C-alpha positions in Angstrom: -62.3 -7.9 -94.3 -60.9 -7.1 -97.7 -63.5 -5.7 -100.0 -66.0 -5.0 -97.2 -68.4 -2.2 -98.2 -68.0 0.9 -96.1 -70.6 3.1 -97.8 -74.1 2.3 -98.8 -75.4 -1.1 -100.0 -76.6 -2.8 -103.1 -79.2 -5.6 -103.6 -80.5 -7.6 -106.4 -84.2 -7.1 -107.2 -86.5 -9.9 -108.3 -86.4 -8.3 -111.8 -82.7 -9.1 -112.0 -81.7 -5.4 -111.8 -79.6 -3.9 -108.9 -80.7 -1.3 -106.5 -78.2 1.0 -104.6 -79.0 2.8 -101.3 -77.0 5.2 -99.2 -77.4 7.2 -96.0 -77.8 10.9 -96.7 -76.2 13.6 -94.5 -79.7 14.2 -93.1 -79.8 10.6 -91.7 -82.4 9.4 -94.2 -81.7 6.2 -96.1 -82.1 7.0 -99.8 -82.3 4.9 -103.0 -80.6 5.8 -106.2 -83.0 7.5 -108.6 -82.8 4.5 -111.0 -81.8 0.8 -110.9 -78.8 -0.7 -112.6 -78.2 -3.6 -115.0 -75.2 -4.9 -113.1 -73.8 -4.9 -109.6 -70.7 -3.0 -110.8 -72.8 -0.1 -112.2 -74.5 0.1 -108.8 -71.2 0.1 -107.0 -69.8 2.8 -109.3 -72.8 5.0 -108.6 -72.4 4.6 -104.9 -68.7 5.5 -105.2 -69.6 8.7 -107.1 -72.3 9.6 -104.5 -69.7 9.1 -101.7 -67.3 11.5 -103.5 -70.1 14.0 -103.8 -70.9 13.8 -100.1 -67.3 14.2 -99.1 -66.9 17.3 -101.4 -70.0 18.9 -99.8 -71.9 18.9 -103.1 -74.8 16.8 -102.1 -78.3 18.1 -102.5 -81.6 16.6 -101.3 -83.1 14.9 -104.4 -86.5 15.4 -103.0 -86.1 19.1 -102.7 -86.0 19.5 -106.5 -89.5 17.9 -106.6 -91.1 21.3 -105.8 -93.1 22.4 -108.8 -91.8 25.3 -110.8 -95.1 27.2 -110.3 -94.8 27.1 -106.5 -91.1 27.9 -106.5 -91.5 30.8 -109.0 -94.3 32.5 -107.0 -92.2 32.3 -103.8 -89.2 33.6 -105.7 -91.0 36.7 -106.8 -92.3 37.4 -103.3 -88.9 36.9 -101.7 -87.0 39.3 -104.0 -88.4 42.5 -102.5 -89.0 43.9 -105.9 -90.8 47.1 -106.8 -94.5 46.9 -107.5 -94.0 47.5 -111.2 -91.4 44.8 -111.5 -93.6 42.4 -109.6 -96.4 43.1 -112.1 -94.1 42.5 -115.0 -92.8 39.2 -113.7 -96.2 38.0 -112.7 -97.4 38.7 -116.3 -94.5 36.9 -117.9 -95.0 34.0 -115.5 -98.7 33.7 -116.1 -98.7 34.2 -119.9 -95.4 32.6 -121.0 -93.8 30.3 -118.4 -96.6 28.8 -116.4 -98.5 27.2 -119.3 -95.4 25.0 -120.0 -93.6 24.7 -116.7 -96.1 25.4 -113.8 -96.7 21.7 -112.8 -93.2 20.5 -113.7 -90.8 19.7 -110.9 -87.8 22.1 -110.9 -85.5 19.1 -111.1 -87.3 17.8 -114.2 -86.8 21.0 -116.3 -84.1 20.0 -118.9 -82.1 22.1 -121.3 -84.0 20.4 -124.1 -87.4 21.4 -122.6 -86.2 25.0 -122.3 -85.1 25.1 -125.9 -88.4 23.5 -127.0 -90.4 26.1 -125.0 -88.5 29.0 -126.5 -88.9 27.7 -130.0 -92.6 27.2 -129.5 -93.1 30.7 -128.1 -91.4 32.2 -131.1 -93.3 30.0 -133.5 -96.5 31.1 -131.9 -95.7 34.7 -132.8 -94.7 35.9 -129.4 -92.5 39.0 -129.7 -88.7 38.4 -129.6 -88.4 40.9 -126.8 -91.1 39.2 -124.7 -89.5 35.8 -125.2 -86.1 37.2 -124.2 -87.6 38.7 -121.0 -89.4 35.5 -120.2 -86.2 33.5 -120.7 -84.2 35.8 -118.5 -86.8 35.4 -115.8 -86.8 31.6 -116.1 -83.0 31.6 -115.9 -82.9 33.9 -112.9 -85.5 31.7 -111.0 -83.5 28.5 -111.8 -80.2 30.2 -110.8 -81.8 30.5 -107.3 -82.7 26.8 -107.5 -79.1 26.1 -108.1 -78.0 28.3 -105.2 -80.6 26.5 -103.0 -79.2 23.1 -104.2 -82.5 22.0 -105.6 -80.7 21.3 -108.9 -77.0 21.0 -109.8 -77.0 23.0 -113.0 -79.2 25.6 -114.6 -80.9 24.1 -117.7 -81.1 27.6 -119.3 -78.0 27.4 -121.6 -79.2 29.2 -124.7 -76.5 31.6 -125.8 -78.0 35.0 -126.3 -81.4 33.8 -125.2 -82.1 36.8 -123.0 -80.8 39.3 -125.5 -83.5 41.8 -126.5 -83.2 42.9 -130.1 -84.9 46.3 -129.9 -85.3 48.4 -133.0 -83.3 51.6 -133.2 -85.4 54.4 -131.8 -85.6 57.7 -133.6 -84.2 60.9 -132.2 -85.9 64.3 -132.6 -84.0 67.2 -134.0 -83.8 70.3 -131.8 -86.2 72.0 -134.2 -88.7 69.1 -133.8 -88.5 69.3 -130.0 -89.3 73.0 -130.0 -92.1 72.5 -132.5 -93.8 69.9 -130.3 -93.2 72.1 -127.2 -94.9 75.0 -129.0 -98.0 72.8 -129.9 -98.5 71.0 -126.6 -100.5 72.3 -123.6 -98.5 75.1 -122.0 -98.3 73.2 -118.7 -96.4 70.5 -120.5 -94.0 72.7 -122.5 -91.2 72.5 -119.9 -91.8 68.8 -119.4 -91.0 68.3 -123.1 -87.9 70.5 -123.0 -86.5 68.9 -119.8 -87.2 65.4 -121.1 -85.3 66.2 -124.3 -82.4 68.1 -123.0 -81.8 66.6 -119.6 -82.6 63.0 -120.6 -84.9 62.2 -117.7 -87.4 59.3 -117.8 -91.2 59.7 -117.7 -91.4 58.3 -114.1 -88.6 60.6 -112.9 -90.1 63.7 -114.5 -93.6 63.2 -112.9 -91.9 62.3 -109.6 -90.1 65.6 -109.4 -91.1 68.0 -106.5 -90.4 71.7 -106.2 -87.4 71.2 -103.9 -85.8 69.0 -106.6 -85.3 72.1 -108.8 -82.5 74.5 -107.9 -82.9 77.4 -110.3 -79.9 79.2 -108.8 -77.5 76.4 -109.5 -79.5 75.3 -112.6 -79.9 71.7 -111.5 -82.6 69.1 -111.1 -82.2 66.4 -108.5 -83.7 63.0 -109.3 -84.7 61.3 -106.0 -87.5 59.0 -106.9 -89.7 57.8 -109.8 -93.4 57.3 -110.1 -94.7 54.0 -111.3 -98.2 53.4 -112.7 -99.6 49.9 -112.0 -102.1 48.0 -114.1 -104.9 48.9 -111.7 -104.2 52.6 -112.2 -102.5 53.0 -108.8 -99.4 55.2 -108.8 -96.6 54.6 -106.4 -93.4 56.4 -105.7 -90.3 54.3 -105.7 -86.6 54.7 -105.6 -84.8 54.4 -109.0 -83.7 50.9 -109.9 -80.1 51.4 -109.0 -78.2 53.9 -106.7 -76.9 55.5 -109.9 -80.5 56.6 -110.7 -80.4 59.0 -107.8 -78.5 61.9 -109.3 -78.2 65.6 -110.0 -78.5 66.7 -113.6 -77.4 70.1 -114.8 -80.2 71.9 -116.8 -78.9 73.4 -120.0 -78.8 77.2 -119.7 -80.9 77.5 -122.9 -84.0 76.1 -121.2 -83.4 77.4 -117.7 -85.7 80.4 -118.3 -88.4 78.0 -119.5 -88.1 76.0 -116.3 -88.3 79.1 -114.1 -91.4 80.3 -116.0 -93.1 76.9 -115.5 -92.4 77.0 -111.8 -93.8 80.5 -111.6 -97.0 79.6 -113.5 -97.8 76.1 -112.3 -96.1 75.4 -109.0 -96.9 77.1 -105.6 -93.7 78.9 -104.5 -93.9 77.9 -100.9 -95.0 74.3 -101.5 -93.2 71.1 -102.2 -95.7 69.9 -104.6 -95.2 68.1 -107.9 -93.5 70.0 -110.6 -95.6 68.6 -113.4 -99.3 68.3 -112.9 -102.3 67.8 -115.2 -105.0 70.4 -115.8 -107.0 69.2 -112.8 -104.0 69.4 -110.4 -103.3 65.7 -110.4 -100.2 63.7 -111.4 -100.8 63.0 -115.1 -101.5 59.5 -116.2 -99.5 58.0 -119.0 -102.4 57.0 -121.2 -104.0 60.5 -120.9 -100.7 62.3 -121.6 -100.1 60.1 -124.6 -103.2 61.5 -126.2 -102.0 65.0 -125.5 -98.5 64.1 -126.9 -99.8 62.6 -130.1 -102.0 65.6 -130.8 -99.0 67.9 -130.3 -96.8 65.8 -132.5 -99.4 65.8 -135.3 -99.8 69.5 -135.0 -96.0 69.9 -135.2 -95.8 67.6 -138.2 -93.6 65.1 -136.3 -94.4 61.4 -136.9 -93.3 58.1 -135.2 -91.9 59.8 -132.1 -92.7 58.4 -128.6 -92.3 60.6 -125.5 -89.6 58.2 -124.3 -87.6 59.0 -127.5 -86.9 62.5 -126.0 -84.7 60.8 -123.5 -82.9 59.0 -126.4 -82.6 62.5 -128.0 -81.1 64.0 -124.9 -78.6 61.2 -124.4 -77.5 61.3 -128.0 -76.9 65.1 -127.7 -74.9 64.5 -124.5 -72.8 61.8 -126.2 -72.1 64.1 -129.1 -70.4 66.7 -126.9 -67.5 64.2 -126.3 -68.5 63.4 -122.7 -66.7 60.5 -121.2 -68.4 57.1 -120.5 -68.4 57.8 -116.8 -69.9 61.3 -117.3 -72.7 59.9 -119.5 -73.4 57.1 -117.0 -73.8 59.8 -114.3 -76.1 62.0 -116.4 -78.2 59.1 -117.7 -78.5 57.4 -114.3 -77.0 54.1 -115.4 -74.9 51.8 -113.1 -73.2 50.1 -116.0 -71.4 51.4 -119.1 -73.4 49.5 -121.6 -76.0 52.2 -122.5 -73.3 55.0 -122.5 -71.2 52.9 -124.9 -74.2 52.5 -127.2 -74.7 56.2 -127.4 -71.0 56.8 -127.9 -70.9 54.2 -130.6 -73.9 55.8 -132.3 -72.2 59.2 -132.1 -69.0 57.8 -133.7 -71.1 56.2 -136.5 -72.8 59.6 -137.0 -69.4 61.3 -137.1 -68.3 59.0 -139.9 -71.5 59.6 -141.8 -71.0 63.3 -141.5 -67.4 63.0 -142.7 -68.5 61.0 -145.7 -71.3 63.5 -146.5 -68.7 66.4 -146.3 -66.4 64.4 -148.5 -69.1 63.9 -151.1 -69.9 67.7 -151.1 -66.3 68.6 -151.5 -65.8 66.2 -154.4 -68.7 67.8 -156.2 -67.8 71.4 -155.5 -64.0 71.5 -155.7 -62.4 73.0 -158.9 -61.5 70.6 -161.6 -57.9 71.6 -161.6 -57.4 70.2 -158.1 -59.0 66.9 -158.8 -55.8 64.9 -158.6 -55.5 61.3 -157.7 -53.2 60.8 -154.7 -51.5 57.6 -154.1 -51.1 56.2 -150.5 -47.7 57.9 -150.2 -49.2 61.3 -150.9 -47.8 61.8 -154.4 -50.0 63.2 -157.1 -50.7 60.9 -160.0 -52.1 63.4 -162.5 -55.4 64.8 -163.3 -58.1 62.4 -164.4 -59.3 62.9 -167.9 
């Protein structure tokens, strides 16, 4: 018969509105999520649903009813993340995402709700960096919800929402590095120098073992990193990316310091940790920070964190003219972003140096040579 319905059905409700129902690919008869004012609107909705089914874009509308809290906790467990990353995500979830979204169905999280949440966190005084990290986590979790067909579109659509605006960190001068190294406990002197001139991270440094140092070749091999959890437990882990496993050349100027450290503080025949505390244990970050701050104060250096030594080393490496790929390899980065930042900073510094030189020359040059030169290179006379 002409006009006979081939997909789904509609019926008029006692209220006068129209309901549409259709058979899902799972064999379950499902109603539309809302009723319609006219039969035509119900028919149009069924036609759109039929098109979606034929295209293979259908998703179970009930699947998206799982709450965000339940889905997020499962998401973290299923990722196979390092213990430190799990702790970070659980903290962001508990303090910043769960209070707003925990009991909300994944399918009910809208772009407007995400924008309102972000604005509220910022208004409450939460740090911009923390909000950016929380937003990035929310977006990653909901990306998986899209992949699992719980929702059709990720509601996290804030441009730059996950961008962390971190302040420019200071770099130490070579003289400041040596001043701090001279004031710190002798067993940490080489730690400071290797951090500053090889650019290794704290976790990579305290994760080093004797076999990782080749004094003959003058190299240090980064194989693992040590992470300190909130409960004080320390765990060895692989670097975040394959690029983090790398061999870094030790500048010749500090190689003798490294050899001296190994002779004084590391058993020759052992494969023990290269850097240990006074009691023979791997140093804890909070304890070392006290040692670090005392050394900085004694050296007259203010506002410098230990991690800034890595920033110092990377800036020095970039200033040598190393290529982006070479900097990535030395720094242990899998993407060019960080290397380009250091190269940009070096270029800016080069322009600053050129301007400073220009100013000095202007002040010191003989008056007789102070001609104005037009763009074509012709002298225009001596200014009066």
